DRENGU-134557 format. One line per field, with one value per residue: y, x, z of N, C-alpha, C, O in turn. Coordinates in pm, whole numbers, plus 50000, padded with zeros to 5 digits. Example, Ala and Ser with C-alpha at 12.3 -4.5 7.8 and 13.67 -1.06 7.14 Angstrom:
<martis>
n.c2 <- (49431, 49775);
n.c1 <- (51319, 51285);
n.c3 <- (50780, 50708);
ca.c2 <- (49550, 49894);
ca.c1 <- (51230, 51367);
ca.c3 <- (50780, 50714);
c.c2 <- (49670, 50003);
c.c1 <- (51320, 51290);
c.c3 <- (50780, 50787);
o.c2 <- (49668, 50114);
o.c1 <- (51424, 51341);
o.c3 <- (50846, 50804);
</martis>
This chain:
<martis>
n.c2 <- (49878, 50212, 50493, 50770, 51097, 51395, 51743, 51989, 52259, 52501, 52424, 52420, 52684, 52802, 52690, 52790, 53059, 53061, 52993, 53226, 53417, 53334, 53349, 53625, 53725, 53614, 53768, 54022, 54005, 53956, 54186, 54348, 54240, 54139, 54153, 54311, 54468, 54474, 54719, 54840, 55133, 55436, 55550, 55803, 55942, 55920, 55792, 55533, 55310, 55324, 55164, 55126, 54920, 54743, 54607, 54646, 54897, 54994, 55183, 55112, 55000, 54805, 54548, 54336, 54028, 53886, 53971, 53892, 53826, 54072, 54191, 54041, 54135, 54385, 54375, 54294, 54516, 54702, 54597, 54704, 54961, 55093, 55282, 55162, 55093, 54882, 54914, 54875, 54848, 54875, 54715, 54899, 55133, 55081, 55184, 55459, 55448, 55315, 55488, 55706, 55657, 55737, 56024, 56027, 55910, 55644, 55345, 55070, 54776, 54569, 54247, 54050, 54033, 53872, 53635, 53300, 53351, 53600, 53871, 54100, 54395, 54622, 54960, 55084, 54863, 54776, 54989, 55218, 55564, 55890, 56081, 56342, 56536, 56585, 56767, 56971, 57275, 57557, 57431, 57310, 57073, 56968, 56831, 56667, 56418, 56342, 56514, 56472, 56197, 56192, 56357, 56188, 55953, 56093, 56176, 55921, 55827, 56034, 55977, 55736, 55778, 55936, 56196, 56195, 56308, 56435, 56199, 56112, 56023, 56147, 56398, 56415, 56348, 56554, 56778, 56689, 56724, 57010, 57070, 56954, 57111, 57346, 57304, 57259, 57318, 57447, 57439, 57667, 57751, 57967, 58183, 58244, 58494, 58603, 58615, 58480, 58181, 58083, 57851, 57744, 57574, 57277, 57376, 57617, 57818, 58010, 57889, 57860, 57679, 57453, 57269, 56965, 56852, 56829, 56636, 56629, 56894, 56885, 56699, 56883, 57077, 56999, 57105, 57298, 57576, 57705, 57849, 57726, 57805, 57811, 57800, 57876, 57725, 57921, 58128, 58086, 58166, 58441, 58445, 58393, 58487, 58766, 58724, 58450, 58136, 57968, 57713, 57460, 57152, 56976, 56958, 56754, 56529, 56432, 56629, 56818, 57042, 57315, 57544, 57846, 58145, 58439, 58591, 58858, 59197, 59380);
n.c1 <- (50087, 50053, 50222, 50047, 50160, 50223, 50162, 50402, 50439, 50521, 50454, 50179, 50131, 50218, 50048, 49798, 49840, 49871, 49601, 49477, 49573, 49469, 49197, 49179, 49234, 49020, 48819, 48875, 48832, 48552, 48458, 48488, 48346, 48097, 47735, 47621, 47684, 47651, 47633, 47731, 47584, 47615, 47392, 47419, 47602, 47531, 47698, 47919, 47968, 48248, 48512, 48788, 49042, 49165, 49407, 49556, 49511, 49393, 49143, 48843, 48562, 48252, 48163, 47940, 47875, 47618, 47296, 47177, 47387, 47483, 47279, 47270, 47522, 47462, 47254, 47415, 47559, 47374, 47288, 47492, 47433, 47490, 47375, 47298, 47229, 47161, 47280, 47240, 47466, 47502, 47665, 47721, 47783, 48016, 48295, 48254, 48166, 48379, 48587, 48496, 48553, 48819, 48827, 48711, 48893, 48915, 49085, 49074, 48882, 48671, 48537, 48259, 48252, 48244, 48196, 48306, 48435, 48556, 48759, 49015, 49077, 49309, 49249, 49392, 49474, 49270, 49165, 49301, 49388, 49388, 49683, 49714, 49901, 49925, 49746, 49584, 49722, 49640, 49451, 49338, 49392, 49159, 49118, 49062, 49106, 49196, 49054, 48803, 48761, 48818, 48590, 48375, 48413, 48369, 48097, 47969, 48009, 47872, 47598, 47563, 47577, 47357, 47182, 47343, 47601, 47905, 48152, 48500, 48636, 48497, 48537, 48831, 48828, 48691, 48874, 49078, 48952, 48929, 49211, 49288, 49136, 49264, 49447, 49533, 49304, 48998, 48644, 48417, 48065, 47933, 47669, 47557, 47453, 47393, 47623, 47796, 47680, 47457, 47351, 47083, 47122, 47083, 47037, 46916, 47061, 47287, 47482, 47792, 47825, 48093, 48319, 48495, 48591, 48556, 48374, 48197, 48096, 47970, 47760, 47590, 47543, 47385, 47189, 47343, 47359, 47540, 47861, 48195, 48437, 48781, 48952, 49216, 49320, 49396, 49246, 48987, 48830, 48805, 48599, 48357, 48026, 47919, 47742, 47719, 47709, 47919, 48076, 47947, 48029, 48046, 47744, 47572, 47686, 47882, 47789, 47859, 47839, 48052, 48153, 48270, 48450, 48406, 48677, 48865, 48847, 49022);
n.c3 <- (49990, 49909, 50065, 50169, 50075, 50256, 50258, 50299, 50519, 50395, 50120, 50147, 50198, 49967, 49780, 49872, 49826, 49550, 49476, 49578, 49413, 49163, 49218, 49240, 48985, 48842, 48967, 48892, 48618, 48620, 48734, 48520, 48318, 48396, 48381, 48567, 48894, 49230, 49464, 49791, 49914, 50110, 50336, 50463, 50295, 50031, 49860, 49760, 50029, 50255, 50386, 50613, 50585, 50862, 50874, 50622, 50566, 50350, 50174, 50113, 49917, 49893, 49697, 49498, 49329, 49332, 49416, 49652, 49823, 49857, 49998, 50242, 50339, 50377, 50588, 50802, 50842, 50881, 51133, 51294, 51302, 51082, 50826, 50521, 50173, 49895, 49562, 49232, 48967, 48627, 48355, 48148, 48281, 48420, 48372, 48423, 48682, 48832, 48783, 48909, 49174, 49237, 49281, 49532, 49699, 49727, 49716, 49675, 49590, 49727, 49661, 49708, 49988, 50304, 50209, 50075, 49846, 49871, 49758, 49724, 49511, 49394, 49297, 49103, 48962, 48819, 48666, 48462, 48477, 48317, 48313, 48525, 48494, 48241, 48105, 47864, 47781, 47979, 48119, 48448, 48711, 48939, 49230, 49535, 49702, 49961, 50137, 50061, 50127, 50397, 50482, 50397, 50584, 50816, 50778, 50756, 51013, 51150, 51079, 51180, 51459, 51497, 51672, 51891, 52098, 51944, 51883, 51994, 51786, 51578, 51623, 51580, 51305, 51197, 51265, 51102, 50857, 50849, 50843, 50585, 50424, 50405, 50200, 49855, 49568, 49472, 49359, 49293, 49261, 49031, 48949, 48617, 48566, 48810, 49002, 49279, 49416, 49693, 49957, 50154, 50456, 50658, 50904, 50876, 50817, 50598, 50345, 50159, 49873, 49805, 49592, 49566, 49332, 48967, 48909, 49122, 49108, 48857, 48914, 49054, 48858, 48648, 48491, 48366, 48456, 48594, 48635, 48651, 48880, 48961, 49264, 49461, 49776, 49987, 49916, 49961, 50171, 50123, 49936, 50042, 50085, 50258, 50560, 50526, 50698, 50665, 50464, 50255, 50177, 49881, 49804, 49690, 49746, 49991, 50144, 50367, 50622, 50700, 50945, 50893, 50917, 50731, 50575, 50707, 50582, 50644);
ca.c2 <- (50001, 50328, 50570, 50906, 51212, 51522, 51870, 52071, 52407, 52580, 52382, 52468, 52835, 52838, 52650, 52899, 53183, 53047, 53009, 53366, 53483, 53288, 53423, 53783, 53731, 53587, 53872, 54133, 53989, 53969, 54333, 54406, 54185, 54107, 54232, 54415, 54447, 54532, 54804, 54902, 55273, 55488, 55642, 55929, 56031, 55879, 55751, 55405, 55295, 55318, 55102, 55135, 54792, 54771, 54565, 54700, 55059, 55023, 55246, 55031, 54981, 54641, 54507, 54184, 53980, 53845, 54075, 53840, 53845, 54219, 54215, 53983, 54214, 54512, 54350, 54289, 54662, 54781, 54552, 54769, 55109, 55178, 55274, 55136, 55028, 54814, 54974, 54793, 54915, 54799, 54700, 55014, 55232, 55030, 55271, 55587, 55410, 55286, 55612, 55807, 55612, 55803, 56172, 55984, 55872, 55498, 55274, 54921, 54725, 54428, 54185, 53948, 54048, 53806, 53494, 53220, 53404, 53730, 53906, 54265, 54440, 54761, 55026, 55105, 54740, 54748, 55082, 55333, 55688, 55970, 56164, 56495, 56629, 56606, 56836, 57069, 57408, 57631, 57358, 57272, 56956, 56998, 56692, 56670, 56292, 56329, 56596, 56395, 56055, 56235, 56412, 56055, 55890, 56178, 56169, 55789, 55832, 56119, 55927, 55613, 55832, 56050, 56241, 56191, 56419, 56396, 56113, 56151, 55986, 56235, 56525, 56399, 56361, 56708, 56845, 56663, 56783, 57152, 57070, 56939, 57225, 57452, 57276, 57228, 57398, 57413, 57483, 57753, 57757, 58094, 58200, 58313, 58627, 58675, 58605, 58359, 58106, 58037, 57750, 57720, 57456, 57207, 57449, 57726, 57919, 58021, 57832, 57875, 57549, 57433, 57127, 56920, 56815, 56852, 56536, 56672, 57007, 56817, 56673, 57012, 57158, 56905, 57188, 57392, 57691, 57764, 57845, 57677, 57896, 57746, 57885, 57812, 57704, 58044, 58236, 58045, 58261, 58575, 58447, 58340, 58602, 58819, 58664, 58312, 58068, 57884, 57642, 57320, 57072, 56881, 56939, 56652, 56426, 56418, 56737, 56837, 57184, 57363, 57674, 57922, 58283, 58516, 58656, 59005, 59278, 59494);
ca.c1 <- (49997, 50152, 50188, 50009, 50241, 50172, 50209, 50474, 50383, 50574, 50373, 50047, 50123, 50231, 49916, 49687, 49873, 49824, 49457, 49432, 49609, 49357, 49071, 49189, 49241, 48881, 48741, 48907, 48750, 48415, 48451, 48489, 48261, 47962, 47617, 47578, 47745, 47577, 47723, 47654, 47588, 47605, 47269, 47472, 47657, 47465, 47815, 47961, 48012, 48388, 48561, 48935, 49086, 49263, 49546, 49620, 49481, 49315, 49019, 48781, 48421, 48218, 48095, 47903, 47809, 47486, 47209, 47141, 47513, 47488, 47162, 47334, 47622, 47377, 47179, 47526, 47611, 47264, 47290, 47586, 47393, 47542, 47267, 47343, 47154, 47224, 47245, 47278, 47541, 47497, 47792, 47746, 47822, 48131, 48399, 48222, 48161, 48516, 48672, 48452, 48620, 48943, 48821, 48663, 49008, 48907, 49199, 49052, 48747, 48668, 48424, 48194, 48295, 48163, 48161, 48420, 48483, 48607, 48882, 49037, 49150, 49359, 49169, 49478, 49509, 49141, 49156, 49409, 49324, 49468, 49784, 49671, 50011, 49939, 49635, 49598, 49768, 49529, 49347, 49391, 49330, 49095, 49074, 49101, 49069, 49210, 48945, 48670, 48754, 48778, 48446, 48299, 48424, 48294, 47946, 47924, 48008, 47756, 47476, 47567, 47560, 47265, 47118, 47445, 47719, 48030, 48260, 48631, 48687, 48432, 48629, 48959, 48790, 48656, 48993, 49153, 48877, 48972, 49341, 49284, 49064, 49355, 49540, 49478, 49235, 48847, 48561, 48289, 47968, 47901, 47550, 47603, 47397, 47391, 47726, 47824, 47562, 47458, 47247, 47040, 47149, 46979, 47010, 46848, 47165, 47321, 47631, 47857, 47868, 48230, 48324, 48618, 48637, 48465, 48261, 48082, 48041, 47884, 47622, 47521, 47531, 47326, 47120, 47437, 47313, 47648, 48011, 48293, 48544, 48863, 48985, 49319, 49266, 49414, 49151, 48838, 48758, 48774, 48486, 48241, 47953, 47885, 47622, 47734, 47774, 48049, 48067, 47886, 48117, 47981, 47605, 47507, 47769, 47898, 47699, 47911, 47840, 48163, 48128, 48408, 48415, 48450, 48809, 48858, 48890, 49121);
ca.c3 <- (49996, 49887, 50161, 50122, 50119, 50336, 50218, 50388, 50554, 50263, 50013, 50185, 50193, 49828, 49700, 49906, 49744, 49402, 49473, 49603, 49284, 49061, 49244, 49226, 48846, 48815, 49022, 48802, 48496, 48640, 48760, 48380, 48220, 48450, 48333, 48665, 49009, 49335, 49551, 49919, 49932, 50251, 50355, 50497, 50190, 49891, 49793, 49802, 50161, 50246, 50509, 50597, 50625, 50974, 50849, 50496, 50560, 50218, 50182, 50009, 49899, 49885, 49557, 49502, 49188, 49356, 49499, 49777, 49897, 49895, 50101, 50362, 50409, 50427, 50704, 50899, 50865, 50952, 51271, 51365, 51300, 50968, 50729, 50391, 50072, 49783, 49443, 49099, 48867, 48513, 48275, 48065, 48372, 48499, 48368, 48498, 48830, 48895, 48772, 49014, 49317, 49253, 49351, 49666, 49788, 49756, 49640, 49676, 49573, 49771, 49603, 49780, 50140, 50395, 50146, 50055, 49723, 49887, 49684, 49712, 49394, 49391, 49198, 48979, 48878, 48751, 48557, 48441, 48446, 48260, 48397, 48559, 48452, 48094, 48059, 47771, 47825, 48029, 48210, 48565, 48757, 49060, 49291, 49662, 49752, 50104, 50214, 50030, 50205, 50545, 50491, 50397, 50699, 50909, 50772, 50790, 51158, 51190, 51051, 51262, 51587, 51483, 51791, 51998, 52099, 51853, 51952, 51986, 51654, 51483, 51658, 51506, 51160, 51179, 51266, 50990, 50742, 50837, 50789, 50457, 50365, 50391, 50102, 49717, 49490, 49482, 49252, 49321, 49156, 49007, 48846, 48497, 48556, 48935, 49098, 49374, 49484, 49838, 49976, 50292, 50510, 50741, 51040, 50827, 50789, 50461, 50333, 50022, 49825, 49753, 49542, 49572, 49205, 48852, 48914, 49228, 49036, 48751, 48982, 49094, 48734, 48541, 48384, 48309, 48504, 48668, 48579, 48748, 48910, 49033, 49362, 49549, 49908, 50065, 49870, 49970, 50282, 50062, 49840, 50120, 50088, 50391, 50607, 50522, 50815, 50624, 50346, 50245, 50086, 49791, 49846, 49641, 49779, 50140, 50205, 50502, 50645, 50782, 50972, 50864, 50913, 50610, 50587, 50723, 50479, 50686);
c.c2 <- (50124, 50429, 50717, 51013, 51320, 51640, 51927, 52201, 52498, 52549, 52423, 52612, 52867, 52796, 52755, 53027, 53174, 53059, 53159, 53455, 53461, 53344, 53563, 53804, 53721, 53702, 53999, 54129, 54008, 54121, 54410, 54370, 54129, 54191, 54338, 54383, 54522, 54616, 54847, 55054, 55320, 55567, 55775, 56000, 56018, 55854, 55597, 55413, 55251, 55258, 55109, 55004, 54814, 54709, 54626, 54861, 55106, 55091, 55199, 55032, 54836, 54633, 54355, 54156, 53925, 53946, 54012, 53848, 53994, 54259, 54155, 54074, 54350, 54507, 54354, 54438, 54734, 54735, 54646, 54920, 55164, 55174, 55269, 55077, 54974, 54875, 54893, 54884, 54830, 54814, 54834, 55127, 55196, 55139, 55399, 55559, 55400, 55406, 55708, 55782, 55698, 55950, 56136, 55948, 55727, 55452, 55126, 54885, 54599, 54357, 54069, 53929, 53958, 53652, 53424, 53274, 53550, 53753, 54063, 54280, 54585, 54832, 55050, 54971, 54709, 54847, 55165, 55463, 55780, 56047, 56289, 56585, 56648, 56666, 56932, 57207, 57490, 57577, 57318, 57160, 56987, 56872, 56716, 56547, 56282, 56394, 56515, 56279, 56098, 56274, 56262, 55990, 55972, 56161, 56033, 55781, 55908, 56040, 55790, 55648, 55947, 56067, 56240, 56295, 56349, 56302, 56170, 56129, 56087, 56368, 56523, 56414, 56513, 56802, 56831, 56722, 56935, 57168, 57060, 57053, 57336, 57428, 57257, 57348, 57342, 57475, 57554, 57755, 57915, 58105, 58274, 58465, 58679, 58653, 58471, 58297, 58068, 57949, 57760, 57602, 57392, 57278, 57585, 57849, 57913, 57977, 57842, 57727, 57539, 57294, 57090, 56871, 56851, 56765, 56583, 56812, 56965, 56774, 56784, 57095, 57089, 56997, 57314, 57542, 57772, 57761, 57801, 57776, 57826, 57850, 57814, 57829, 57832, 58151, 58214, 58134, 58382, 58568, 58404, 58472, 58643, 58772, 58512, 58250, 57997, 57838, 57505, 57249, 56962, 56850, 56819, 56525, 56416, 56524, 56782, 57010, 57232, 57503, 57750, 58056, 58349, 58597, 58813, 59090, 59394, 59471);
c.c1 <- (50091, 50105, 50164, 50095, 50164, 50231, 50288, 50400, 50405, 50478, 50235, 50038, 50136, 50114, 49798, 49721, 49842, 49677, 49401, 49461, 49504, 49227, 49065, 49163, 49084, 48772, 48764, 48826, 48610, 48377, 48425, 48380, 48122, 47866, 47599, 47673, 47655, 47656, 47664, 47704, 47545, 47472, 47307, 47533, 47610, 47583, 47846, 48014, 48167, 48432, 48716, 48974, 49197, 49394, 49619, 49612, 49429, 49182, 48938, 48621, 48397, 48129, 48056, 47855, 47668, 47415, 47189, 47277, 47523, 47396, 47206, 47423, 47559, 47322, 47292, 47560, 47494, 47251, 47393, 47560, 47451, 47437, 47327, 47218, 47223, 47169, 47296, 47343, 47555, 47640, 47824, 47793, 47951, 48249, 48383, 48218, 48309, 48597, 48638, 48497, 48753, 48936, 48762, 48773, 49000, 49024, 49169, 48918, 48743, 48523, 48392, 48241, 48196, 48130, 48290, 48500, 48540, 48738, 48893, 49113, 49181, 49292, 49258, 49527, 49375, 49130, 49277, 49357, 49432, 49557, 49744, 49772, 50013, 49801, 49663, 49646, 49634, 49434, 49421, 49324, 49292, 49048, 49127, 49064, 49085, 49101, 48812, 48649, 48734, 48636, 48354, 48287, 48347, 48141, 47898, 47913, 47887, 47627, 47457, 47530, 47477, 47194, 47208, 47535, 47830, 48125, 48385, 48676, 48614, 48501, 48749, 48930, 48755, 48778, 49082, 49082, 48935, 49125, 49346, 49233, 49162, 49462, 49463, 49386, 49087, 48769, 48439, 48201, 47908, 47785, 47600, 47551, 47384, 47498, 47728, 47698, 47575, 47343, 47203, 47064, 47063, 46932, 46945, 46939, 47202, 47474, 47669, 47892, 48018, 48258, 48470, 48684, 48526, 48354, 48146, 48018, 47942, 47749, 47532, 47478, 47469, 47261, 47201, 47391, 47417, 47781, 48100, 48405, 48641, 48939, 49102, 49273, 49284, 49326, 49011, 48770, 48719, 48641, 48357, 48161, 47934, 47746, 47613, 47788, 47891, 48032, 47993, 47959, 48042, 47836, 47535, 47587, 47770, 47813, 47733, 47907, 47966, 48148, 48260, 48363, 48464, 48574, 48794, 48915, 48998, 49262);
c.c3 <- (50004, 50007, 50115, 50170, 50167, 50264, 50328, 50418, 50434, 50145, 50031, 50151, 50033, 49739, 49733, 49833, 49614, 49387, 49499, 49474, 49179, 49100, 49221, 49070, 48783, 48857, 48941, 48676, 48526, 48685, 48615, 48307, 48264, 48399, 48445, 48796, 49110, 49444, 49682, 49924, 50075, 50241, 50401, 50400, 50064, 49814, 49832, 49939, 50171, 50387, 50489, 50651, 50750, 50960, 50737, 50499, 50409, 50250, 50068, 50024, 49868, 49772, 49560, 49371, 49207, 49459, 49640, 49877, 49949, 50017, 50242, 50433, 50451, 50568, 50816, 50934, 50934, 51105, 51372, 51351, 51194, 50853, 50594, 50300, 49966, 49660, 49338, 49007, 48758, 48447, 48202, 48147, 48443, 48499, 48441, 48652, 48890, 48880, 48880, 49159, 49330, 49325, 49498, 49759, 49797, 49664, 49629, 49660, 49634, 49727, 49689, 49925, 50216, 50333, 50134, 49931, 49733, 49826, 49684, 49588, 49406, 49277, 49076, 48902, 48789, 48630, 48559, 48406, 48379, 48355, 48409, 48506, 48295, 48044, 47959, 47828, 47850, 48124, 48339, 48630, 48899, 49126, 49428, 49726, 49897, 50180, 50191, 50112, 50344, 50564, 50478, 50523, 50814, 50899, 50791, 50942, 51209, 51195, 51164, 51401, 51587, 51637, 51909, 51987, 52007, 51950, 51935, 51842, 51545, 51511, 51576, 51367, 51116, 51172, 51143, 50869, 50724, 50790, 50644, 50363, 50321, 50278, 49967, 49671, 49482, 49375, 49329, 49205, 49149, 48903, 48739, 48489, 48699, 49040, 49165, 49439, 49615, 49861, 50127, 50343, 50604, 50870, 50988, 50810, 50637, 50448, 50183, 49982, 49766, 49708, 49536, 49428, 49091, 48863, 49021, 49173, 48936, 48788, 49003, 48959, 48630, 48448, 48332, 48331, 48564, 48590, 48682, 48760, 48996, 49126, 49444, 49698, 49988, 50018, 49902, 50062, 50222, 49982, 49922, 50132, 50244, 50441, 50612, 50658, 50787, 50496, 50341, 50127, 50009, 49829, 49810, 49649, 49920, 50217, 50345, 50517, 50752, 50801, 50984, 50854, 50793, 50652, 50614, 50610, 50509, 50630);
o.c2 <- (50137, 50447, 50777, 51030, 51339, 51632, 51916, 52243, 52563, 52640, 52462, 52656, 52955, 52859, 52797, 53095, 53269, 53126, 53202, 53547, 53555, 53385, 53619, 53888, 53797, 53723, 54077, 54226, 54083, 54163, 54512, 54451, 54080, 54305, 54452, 54276, 54622, 54559, 54891, 55093, 55262, 55641, 55866, 56123, 56101, 55891, 55549, 55502, 55155, 55304, 55099, 54978, 54888, 54752, 54656, 54935, 55221, 55054, 55234, 55061, 54757, 54707, 54268, 54243, 53914, 53991, 54087, 53875, 54027, 54335, 54216, 54095, 54416, 54597, 54416, 54472, 54813, 54813, 54659, 55001, 55286, 55068, 55360, 55022, 55013, 54892, 54840, 54987, 54721, 54904, 54875, 55220, 55277, 55180, 55448, 55639, 55471, 55427, 55778, 55865, 55726, 55989, 56227, 55953, 55675, 55508, 55059, 54957, 54514, 54407, 53997, 53818, 53967, 53569, 53481, 53245, 53616, 53667, 54138, 54200, 54666, 54774, 55039, 54971, 54625, 54810, 55175, 55474, 55751, 56078, 56356, 56699, 56720, 56615, 56982, 57241, 57494, 57643, 57295, 57145, 57029, 56812, 56782, 56561, 56221, 56338, 56495, 56256, 56050, 56226, 56241, 55969, 55915, 56135, 56020, 55732, 55861, 56036, 55757, 55569, 56046, 55971, 56276, 56364, 56226, 56329, 56272, 56211, 56106, 56445, 56620, 56490, 56569, 56892, 56923, 56768, 56978, 57259, 57148, 57080, 57405, 57510, 57242, 57458, 57222, 57560, 57496, 57758, 57971, 58052, 58364, 58546, 58800, 58669, 58370, 58364, 58024, 57964, 57784, 57507, 57454, 57256, 57666, 57963, 57826, 58018, 57832, 57662, 57620, 57202, 57172, 56854, 56899, 56805, 56573, 56837, 57015, 56797, 56780, 57174, 57119, 56975, 57408, 57621, 57891, 57683, 57838, 57824, 57779, 57958, 57702, 57923, 57861, 58261, 58298, 58178, 58434, 58671, 58381, 58568, 58561, 58781, 58450, 58294, 57962, 57910, 57444, 57281, 56870, 56741, 56775, 56429, 56392, 56509, 56785, 57088, 57189, 57581, 57723, 58088, 58311, 58663, 58883, 59057, 59474, 59552);
o.c1 <- (50184, 49988, 50241, 50110, 50049, 50343, 50248, 50309, 50314, 50428, 50173, 49946, 50066, 50086, 49719, 49631, 49788, 49629, 49297, 49387, 49456, 49150, 48962, 49082, 49037, 48666, 48669, 48764, 48548, 48263, 48356, 48320, 48043, 47901, 47563, 47734, 47591, 47745, 47549, 47821, 47462, 47450, 47226, 47525, 47645, 47579, 47795, 48092, 48209, 48386, 48769, 48939, 49296, 49489, 49738, 49694, 49425, 49117, 48956, 48565, 48484, 48031, 48125, 47801, 47598, 47468, 47187, 47266, 47563, 47426, 47179, 47416, 47601, 47333, 47265, 47587, 47510, 47212, 47379, 47648, 47470, 47415, 47400, 47121, 47337, 47048, 47405, 47286, 47610, 47718, 47940, 47845, 47996, 48296, 48473, 48263, 48347, 48680, 48721, 48484, 48789, 49019, 48767, 48757, 49078, 49054, 49252, 48832, 48820, 48414, 48479, 48266, 48076, 48059, 48388, 48619, 48568, 48825, 48801, 49201, 49091, 49278, 49214, 49601, 49378, 49097, 49345, 49284, 49551, 49515, 49736, 49741, 50095, 49747, 49776, 49595, 49540, 49357, 49542, 49203, 49377, 48950, 49230, 48981, 49000, 49055, 48729, 48540, 48642, 48569, 48266, 48177, 48272, 48071, 47787, 47812, 47811, 47557, 47350, 47461, 47503, 47159, 47166, 47549, 47842, 48160, 48394, 48747, 48667, 48519, 48774, 49002, 48792, 48785, 49144, 49153, 48979, 49161, 49401, 49279, 49144, 49551, 49341, 49389, 49058, 48822, 48374, 48235, 47849, 47792, 47682, 47603, 47364, 47470, 47674, 47623, 47682, 47241, 47287, 47026, 46961, 46827, 46922, 46896, 47157, 47566, 47584, 47975, 48053, 48225, 48557, 48805, 48418, 48242, 48025, 47899, 47830, 47647, 47413, 47383, 47502, 47274, 47151, 47386, 47399, 47804, 48082, 48460, 48599, 48981, 49083, 49204, 49189, 49330, 48924, 48658, 48613, 48577, 48255, 48219, 47936, 47646, 47529, 47886, 47964, 47978, 47988, 47951, 47985, 47804, 47447, 47566, 47664, 47776, 47646, 47960, 47973, 48133, 48345, 48259, 48573, 48572, 48717, 49019, 49046, 49352);
o.c3 <- (50083, 50041, 50041, 50292, 50127, 50214, 50443, 50346, 50383, 50080, 49932, 50083, 49982, 49637, 49649, 49784, 49558, 49296, 49448, 49437, 49115, 49013, 49185, 49031, 48699, 48799, 48924, 48631, 48450, 48664, 48603, 48237, 48183, 48369, 48412, 48799, 49076, 49506, 49682, 49934, 50144, 50145, 50378, 50408, 49980, 49697, 49933, 49972, 50105, 50491, 50379, 50766, 50738, 51027, 50751, 50443, 50365, 50348, 49951, 50129, 49830, 49758, 49614, 49302, 49106, 49561, 49738, 49997, 50061, 50108, 50345, 50554, 50546, 50650, 50919, 51050, 51027, 51191, 51494, 51381, 51199, 50794, 50554, 50353, 49940, 49641, 49358, 48969, 48772, 48477, 48196, 48087, 48524, 48605, 48510, 48734, 48984, 48968, 48936, 49249, 49445, 49407, 49581, 49881, 49877, 49558, 49568, 49712, 49589, 49756, 49737, 49971, 50193, 50390, 50181, 49916, 49632, 49836, 49651, 49556, 49426, 49169, 48961, 48804, 48699, 48518, 48661, 48308, 48384, 48466, 48307, 48473, 48236, 47946, 47965, 47935, 47771, 48194, 48341, 48610, 48977, 49083, 49441, 49817, 49962, 50280, 50280, 50164, 50409, 50656, 50561, 50574, 50893, 50997, 50842, 50992, 51294, 51296, 51216, 51466, 51656, 51706, 52019, 51886, 51999, 52065, 51867, 51785, 51436, 51417, 51505, 51303, 51013, 51088, 51089, 50779, 50617, 50715, 50578, 50252, 50221, 50258, 49968, 49726, 49485, 49303, 49416, 49087, 49243, 48793, 48760, 48412, 48711, 49158, 49120, 49510, 49659, 49793, 50214, 50274, 50634, 50931, 51078, 50792, 50562, 50520, 50095, 50046, 49680, 49782, 49505, 49412, 49125, 48832, 49000, 49194, 48939, 48723, 48972, 48963, 48515, 48328, 48271, 48236, 48586, 48498, 48798, 48661, 49102, 49086, 49489, 49738, 50061, 50074, 49880, 50034, 50254, 49961, 49857, 50184, 50336, 50369, 50678, 50718, 50880, 50413, 50448, 50009, 50067, 49876, 49884, 49576, 49976, 50333, 50433, 50438, 50867, 50707, 51068, 50795, 50752, 50756, 50548, 50552, 50429, 50654);
</martis>
């Protein structure tokens, strides 16, 4: 009788590694070619729900190939007081959807989380975007993924803890948002005939809308009523109208109200 050979620890690790690579390749192909995927969307931001992996620190979203798997994961998050919903993204919208993750600061897509087929794919492995340094002369790249991502985490925590005082984590995220706000460049919406736009916030006060990128401005300007004005971070306070309580960041996205005083004209 032939004696059955046993795998060494090294052989087991190698085999599992090869299985993980194969699963990742298959997942990437399905992310490109499936008829649709199901995405968990945050009820607090109306954007894909983002999770920071505690081991890799990847900022990742959750995507599923079966609606029932997505709904099971949604139920798990709901039990933890995270308001999310399942949104179907069809194949024709894949490129636009995946590209939209870059300005959000997302760098990883996790497919089938909570199942045996779980696989993580880096966003830059799935799609390659245009180099922002190669824009035509006269054009500028406006994108603030660090600010947008911090605002997403802040609003997810805010909706999770609705009606309660700000947690220490939320206070830290708020301070981080304010620090990011002092860097980069932004987009103001200017009426083509009436000047700078202002919006009434949830608290009844007036806020100046500010956009982190052209994608967020485009959501707001679907009827082409406004002109985009690019402003460096150190000039933002100068453009806040008198009487405004501050700014509202990406009103059709994270919709964060930040109370900032108008710069002194002295």
